[in-house]
C-alpha positions as CSV (number, residue, x, y, z in Angstrom):
1,M,100.2,159.6,189.4
2,S,97.4,158.9,187.0
3,N,98.3,158.4,183.3
4,A,95.5,160.8,182.5
5,L,97.7,163.8,183.1
6,S,101.3,164.9,183.7
7,I,103.1,167.4,186.0
8,A,106.3,169.3,185.0
9,Y,108.1,172.0,187.0
10,D,110.0,175.0,185.7
11,G,111.3,176.9,188.7
12,P,108.3,178.5,190.4
13,V,105.8,177.4,187.7
14,A,104.2,174.0,187.6
15,E,102.5,172.8,184.4
16,V,99.6,170.3,184.7
17,T,98.7,168.8,181.4
18,L,95.8,166.5,180.4
19,T,97.4,163.7,178.4
20,R,94.7,161.5,176.9
21,P,93.7,163.1,173.5
22,D,92.5,159.7,172.3
23,V,89.5,160.0,174.7
24,L,89.3,163.8,174.3
25,N,90.7,164.3,177.9
26,R,87.3,163.3,179.3
27,F,86.7,163.6,183.1
28,D,86.1,159.9,183.9
29,S,86.9,158.3,187.3
30,D,90.7,158.2,186.5
31,L,90.9,161.9,185.7
32,H,88.7,162.9,188.6
33,A,91.1,161.2,191.1
34,G,94.2,162.1,189.2
35,F,93.4,165.8,188.9
36,I,92.7,166.1,192.7
37,E,96.0,164.2,193.4
38,A,97.9,166.5,191.0
39,L,96.7,169.7,192.6
40,D,97.6,168.3,196.0
41,D,101.1,167.4,194.8
42,V,101.7,170.8,193.3
43,R,100.4,172.5,196.5
44,H,102.8,170.6,198.7
45,H,105.8,170.5,196.3
46,G,107.3,173.7,197.7
47,G,108.2,176.9,195.9
48,V,105.5,176.8,193.3
49,R,104.0,180.3,192.7
50,A,101.9,179.7,189.6
51,I,100.3,176.8,187.7
52,V,99.7,176.4,184.0
53,L,96.8,174.1,183.2
54,A,97.1,172.7,179.6
55,S,95.8,169.9,177.5
56,T,96.7,167.9,174.4
57,G,95.0,167.0,171.2
58,K,92.2,168.9,169.4
59,I,89.9,169.2,172.4
60,F,90.8,170.7,175.8
61,S,88.3,168.4,177.5
62,A,85.1,166.8,176.3
63,G,83.7,166.7,179.8
64,G,82.0,163.5,181.0
65,D,82.1,160.0,179.6
66,F,78.9,158.4,178.4
67,E,79.8,154.9,179.5
68,F,80.7,156.2,183.0
69,M,77.4,158.1,183.1
70,L,75.4,154.9,182.2
71,A,77.3,153.0,184.8
72,L,76.4,155.6,187.4
73,H,72.8,155.4,186.2
74,D,72.7,151.7,186.9
75,D,74.5,151.5,190.2
76,T,73.7,153.7,193.3
77,K,76.8,152.4,195.0
78,L,78.9,153.9,192.2
79,R,76.8,157.1,191.9
80,L,77.2,158.6,195.3
81,P,81.0,158.2,195.7
82,S,81.4,159.7,192.2
83,L,79.4,162.7,193.1
84,D,81.4,163.1,196.4
85,E,84.6,163.0,194.3
86,G,83.2,165.7,192.0
87,R,82.5,167.9,195.0
88,R,86.1,167.3,196.2
89,L,87.4,168.3,192.8
90,L,85.7,171.6,192.7
91,N,86.5,172.4,196.3
92,T,90.2,171.5,195.8
93,L,90.3,173.9,192.9
94,I,88.6,176.8,194.8
95,D,90.7,176.2,197.9
96,L,94.1,176.1,196.1
97,P,96.0,179.4,197.0
98,I,98.4,179.1,194.0
99,P,97.1,180.9,190.9
100,I,96.2,178.8,187.9
101,V,96.4,180.0,184.3
102,T,94.5,177.9,181.8
103,A,95.8,177.5,178.2
104,L,92.6,176.9,176.3
105,H,93.7,175.7,172.9
106,G,90.5,173.9,172.1
107,D,86.9,173.4,173.3
108,A,86.2,172.8,177.0
109,I,82.8,171.0,177.5
110,G,80.8,170.2,180.6
111,L,83.0,169.5,183.6
112,G,85.9,170.6,181.4
113,A,84.4,174.0,181.2
114,T,83.7,174.1,184.9
115,V,87.3,173.3,185.7
116,V,88.5,176.1,183.3
117,L,86.2,178.6,184.8
118,A,87.3,177.7,188.4
119,T,90.9,178.8,187.5
120,D,92.2,182.3,187.8
121,A,93.0,183.4,184.2
122,V,92.0,181.8,180.9
123,V,94.1,182.3,177.8
124,A,92.1,181.1,174.9
125,A,92.5,180.7,171.2
126,R,89.8,182.4,169.2
127,T,88.9,179.1,167.7
128,A,88.2,177.5,171.1
129,A,84.8,177.4,172.8
130,L,83.1,176.8,176.1
131,C,80.0,174.7,176.5
132,D,78.1,173.0,179.3
133,P,75.6,170.7,177.7
134,H,74.5,168.9,180.9
135,V,70.8,169.6,180.3
136,A,71.1,168.4,176.7
137,I,72.0,164.9,177.9
138,G,69.4,164.9,180.7
139,L,71.6,166.0,183.6
140,V,71.4,168.8,186.1
141,A,74.5,171.0,185.8
142,G,75.5,169.9,189.3
143,D,79.2,169.5,189.1
144,G,80.1,173.2,189.7
145,G,78.6,174.9,186.7
146,C,76.0,176.6,188.8
147,V,78.9,178.1,190.9
148,V,81.5,179.2,188.3
149,W,79.3,180.3,185.4
150,P,77.4,183.0,187.3
151,A,80.6,184.1,189.0
152,S,82.1,184.9,185.7
153,A,79.2,185.8,183.4
154,G,76.5,187.0,185.8
155,M,73.4,185.0,186.7
156,L,71.2,185.8,183.7
157,R,73.8,184.9,181.1
158,A,74.8,181.8,183.1
159,K,71.1,180.7,183.0
160,R,71.0,181.4,179.3
161,H,73.8,179.0,178.6
162,L,73.3,176.4,181.3
163,L,69.6,176.0,180.5
164,T,70.4,175.4,176.8
165,G,73.9,174.0,176.6
166,D,74.7,176.3,173.7
167,R,78.3,176.5,172.6
168,L,80.0,179.8,173.3
169,M,82.9,180.8,171.1
170,A,86.0,182.3,172.7
171,E,85.5,185.9,171.5
172,D,81.9,186.0,172.9
173,A,83.1,184.4,176.1
174,F,85.8,187.0,176.3
175,A,83.2,189.8,175.9
176,M,81.1,188.2,178.7
177,G,84.0,187.8,181.2
178,L,84.5,184.1,181.0
179,I,87.9,184.3,179.3
180,T,90.6,186.8,180.3
181,D,93.0,186.8,177.3
182,L,92.6,186.0,173.6
183,V,95.2,184.7,171.1
184,D,94.7,184.1,167.5
185,T,95.6,180.4,167.1
186,A,95.5,177.2,169.2
187,G,99.3,177.1,169.0
188,E,99.7,180.4,170.7
189,A,97.6,179.6,173.8
190,L,100.2,177.6,175.8
191,A,103.1,180.1,175.3
192,A,100.8,183.0,176.3
193,A,99.6,181.1,179.4
194,R,103.2,180.3,180.4
195,A,104.2,183.9,180.0
196,L,101.3,185.1,182.2
197,A,102.1,182.4,184.8
198,Q,105.7,183.5,184.9
199,Q,104.6,187.1,185.4
200,I,102.5,186.1,188.3
201,A,105.2,183.9,189.8
202,A,107.6,186.8,189.7
203,L,105.4,188.8,192.1
204,P,105.5,188.6,195.9
205,P,103.9,185.3,196.7
206,L,102.3,186.3,200.0
207,A,100.6,189.2,198.3
208,V,99.5,187.1,195.3
209,Q,98.2,184.1,197.3
210,G,96.5,186.3,199.9
211,T,94.7,188.2,197.2
212,K,93.5,185.0,195.6
213,R,92.3,183.6,198.9
214,A,90.3,186.8,199.5
215,L,88.8,186.8,196.0
216,N,87.9,183.1,196.2
217,R,86.1,183.5,199.5
218,S,83.0,184.4,197.5
219,L,83.3,181.3,195.4
220,Q,83.8,179.2,198.6
221,Q,80.6,180.7,200.1
222,R,78.7,180.2,196.9
223,A,79.9,176.6,196.7
224,G,78.8,176.1,200.2
225,E,75.3,177.4,199.4
226,V,74.9,175.5,196.1
227,L,77.0,172.4,195.7
228,D,75.1,170.0,198.0
229,L,71.8,170.8,196.3
230,S,73.2,170.8,192.8
231,F,74.9,167.4,193.3
232,A,71.8,165.9,194.9
233,L,69.7,167.1,191.9
234,E,72.4,165.7,189.5
235,A,72.2,162.4,191.3
236,I,68.4,162.3,190.7
237,S,68.9,163.1,187.0
238,L,71.7,160.5,186.7
239,A,69.1,157.8,187.6
240,S,66.6,159.1,185.1
241,D,65.3,157.5,181.9
242,D,65.9,160.8,180.2
243,L,69.7,160.4,180.5
244,V,69.6,157.0,178.8
245,E,67.3,158.3,176.1
246,A,69.6,161.4,175.5
247,I,72.7,159.3,175.1
248,A,70.9,156.8,172.8
249,A,69.5,159.6,170.7
250,F,73.0,161.2,170.4
251,R,74.6,158.0,169.4
252,Q,71.8,157.1,166.9
253,K,71.7,160.6,165.5
254,R,67.9,160.9,166.0
255,P,65.6,163.2,167.8
256,A,65.1,162.4,171.5
257,N,61.9,161.8,173.3
258,Y,61.9,163.0,176.9
259,Y,59.2,162.3,179.5
260,G,60.7,163.8,182.7
261,K,61.3,160.5,184.5
């Protein structure tokens, strides 16, 4: 198992926790692979009826890693397998019949937000936020944002936030349908998520999992329509000069100059 996360079992509830607060629980190659492996392990563990997805540190997940992005920019041989792995990650989440409750104690950014929105309930602290800033760093939101944001917020609001990368506070996200449950503080999110997961786990599992399978069919169909195109477009943007300029401008704290190439 990857050291990027941990799995704990409490009867019928499994808890998957991102465990690298020192790197803001970013989704680099280690966490990509480890997260897919963890979901597969839980699925085949036996007797698990609900999952809590949690994290450590101040940030739930800062999304992608700049150095990893630059490596993908420079090397096509790395870029294509990475995008295939991203596709597998989202499909694994959507195909999993066991309900997942996210404990959102801090911000979820980029792919971190996509993962959160692909789960089945999101318990968030009022101080937390969602954000998908792909476009702000020169990337197409190809890793699943174009699937999960419209499913939760509707197409127009999804466009509003995916086309700007603006940060969305938990209370506003709750009003828009991106978050299901609000708690006052970061410290309350995990306990509330655990309680909700236990409530789900106490219900008849065939009924619960069958209902999730039926509800997620629309996500599966949407992913089938969108993912290949969105990942292909993201691959093009990963190879762009604009990506390199966006990262340099962010690091140097200066305005960026984009030329669409």
